[in-house]
C-alpha positions as CSV (number, residue, x, y, z in Angstrom):
1,M,121.1,-128.2,72.6
2,P,122.2,-124.6,71.7
3,T,120.4,-121.8,73.4
4,T,118.2,-119.4,71.4
5,H,120.9,-116.7,71.8
6,H,123.5,-119.0,70.5
7,V,121.4,-120.1,67.5
8,T,120.8,-116.4,66.7
9,E,124.5,-115.7,66.9
10,S,125.4,-118.6,64.7
11,A,122.7,-117.7,62.2
12,A,123.9,-114.1,62.1
13,R,127.5,-115.3,61.4
14,L,126.3,-117.6,58.6
15,N,124.2,-114.9,57.0
16,A,127.0,-112.4,57.2
17,A,129.2,-114.9,55.4
18,G,126.6,-115.3,52.7
19,L,125.6,-118.8,53.8
20,R,122.1,-120.1,54.5
21,S,121.5,-120.7,58.2
22,T,120.7,-124.4,58.4
23,A,120.5,-126.6,61.5
24,P,123.7,-128.6,60.6
25,R,125.7,-125.5,59.9
26,R,124.6,-123.9,63.2
27,A,125.3,-127.1,65.1
28,V,128.8,-127.5,63.6
29,L,129.7,-123.9,64.5
30,D,128.4,-124.4,68.0
31,A,130.3,-127.7,68.4
32,L,133.6,-125.9,67.4
33,Q,132.9,-122.8,69.5
34,P,134.3,-124.1,72.9
35,G,137.7,-124.3,71.3
36,G,139.9,-127.2,70.4
37,H,140.8,-128.8,67.1
38,L,138.3,-131.5,66.1
39,D,138.4,-133.8,63.1
40,A,135.2,-134.4,61.1
41,S,134.4,-137.7,62.9
42,E,134.7,-136.0,66.3
43,V,132.3,-133.2,65.2
44,Y,129.9,-135.9,63.9
45,E,130.1,-137.8,67.2
46,R,129.2,-134.6,69.1
47,L,126.3,-133.9,66.9
48,R,124.7,-137.2,65.9
49,G,122.4,-137.2,69.0
50,D,121.1,-133.7,68.2
51,L,121.0,-134.3,64.4
52,P,120.0,-137.9,64.0
53,G,119.6,-137.7,60.2
54,T,123.0,-136.3,59.6
55,S,125.8,-138.4,58.1
56,L,129.6,-138.1,58.4
57,Q,129.6,-137.1,54.8
58,A,127.2,-134.2,55.5
59,I,129.5,-133.0,58.3
60,Y,132.4,-133.0,55.8
61,G,130.3,-130.9,53.4
62,V,129.3,-128.4,56.2
63,L,133.0,-128.1,57.3
64,T,134.1,-127.4,53.8
65,A,131.4,-124.7,53.3
66,L,132.3,-123.1,56.7
67,T,136.0,-123.2,55.9
68,E,135.5,-121.7,52.4
69,A,133.4,-118.9,54.1
70,N,136.3,-118.3,56.6
71,L,134.0,-119.2,59.6
72,V,136.2,-122.2,60.4
73,R,139.9,-122.8,60.0
74,R,141.2,-126.1,58.7
75,V,144.5,-127.3,60.2
76,T,146.1,-130.3,58.5
77,P,149.1,-131.8,60.4
78,A,151.6,-133.7,58.3
79,G,150.5,-137.3,58.2
80,G,147.3,-136.6,60.2
81,S,143.7,-136.0,59.5
82,A,142.3,-132.4,59.0
83,R,141.3,-130.7,62.2
84,Y,138.9,-127.8,62.4
85,E,138.7,-124.8,64.8
86,A,136.5,-121.9,65.2
87,R,139.3,-119.5,66.0
88,V,139.7,-117.5,62.7
89,G,140.7,-114.0,61.8
90,D,143.7,-113.7,64.2
91,N,147.3,-114.4,63.7
92,H,148.1,-117.6,65.6
93,H,150.0,-120.8,65.0
94,H,150.0,-124.3,66.4
95,L,151.9,-126.7,68.6
96,L,151.6,-130.4,67.6
97,C,152.5,-133.3,69.8
98,T,154.2,-135.9,67.6
99,S,153.2,-138.7,69.9
100,C,149.5,-138.2,70.8
101,G,148.5,-135.7,68.1
102,R,147.4,-133.0,70.6
103,I,147.2,-129.5,69.1
104,E,147.4,-126.3,71.0
105,D,147.1,-122.7,69.8
106,V,150.1,-120.4,70.2
107,P,150.1,-116.6,69.4
108,C,152.5,-115.3,66.8
109,A,155.7,-114.0,68.3
110,V,155.6,-110.9,66.0
111,G,151.9,-110.2,66.2
112,A,151.2,-108.9,62.8
113,A,150.4,-111.1,59.7
114,P,152.4,-112.5,58.2
115,C,154.7,-113.5,61.0
116,L,157.4,-114.7,58.7
117,T,159.0,-113.3,55.6
118,P,160.3,-115.7,53.0
119,S,163.8,-115.1,51.6
120,D,162.2,-114.9,48.1
121,T,158.5,-114.1,47.5
122,H,158.7,-115.1,43.8
123,G,156.3,-112.3,43.1
124,F,153.7,-113.4,45.7
125,E,151.9,-110.9,47.8
126,I,152.2,-112.7,51.2
127,T,149.1,-112.4,53.4
128,T,149.6,-115.1,56.0
129,A,152.1,-117.7,57.2
130,E,151.2,-120.9,58.9
131,V,153.6,-122.4,61.4
132,T,153.3,-125.7,63.2
133,F,155.8,-126.4,66.0
134,H,156.3,-130.2,66.4
135,G,157.4,-131.8,69.7
136,L,156.0,-133.7,72.7
137,C,153.3,-132.4,74.9
138,A,154.1,-132.5,78.7
139,N,152.2,-135.8,79.2
140,C,154.0,-137.6,76.4
141,A,157.4,-136.1,77.4
142,D,156.8,-137.4,81.0
143,A,155.7,-140.8,79.7
144,K,158.9,-141.0,77.5
145,K,161.1,-140.1,80.5
146,S,159.4,-142.7,82.6
147,V,160.0,-145.4,80.0
148,E,163.6,-144.3,79.5
149,F,164.2,-144.2,83.3
150,S,162.7,-147.7,83.8
151,S,164.7,-149.2,81.0
152,N,168.0,-148.0,82.5
């Protein structure tokens, strides 16, 4: 269960974003705070013991509200389910393992947003660029090498 300090910090963040501080919203923020990229069902599984009356649909609603308030960032890998992270307001991108789905944060090589400049802006004022690097994480690459080695 979150500490009083943590509850107060989450409540302050919600209030500053113009959202009511409810137990489900505070709990979701707290569940995402340690880092990582969780999908809605993973958030629900973490919280259902602390919030027994909460449904998966309610978690989706909270995640949507938190995302719209820029308290949570939604990352949607191609072909995968949406993931959520508490790391917002900085300029970072993601590494995605195409085998196991692991996602890791990686800082922008340039540092300032946007990291990339399109060849034609079509009149858009570009504020951010999202980059996802696709490949194999170390565990999956090692497993692939083991399979290839044993089949030779």
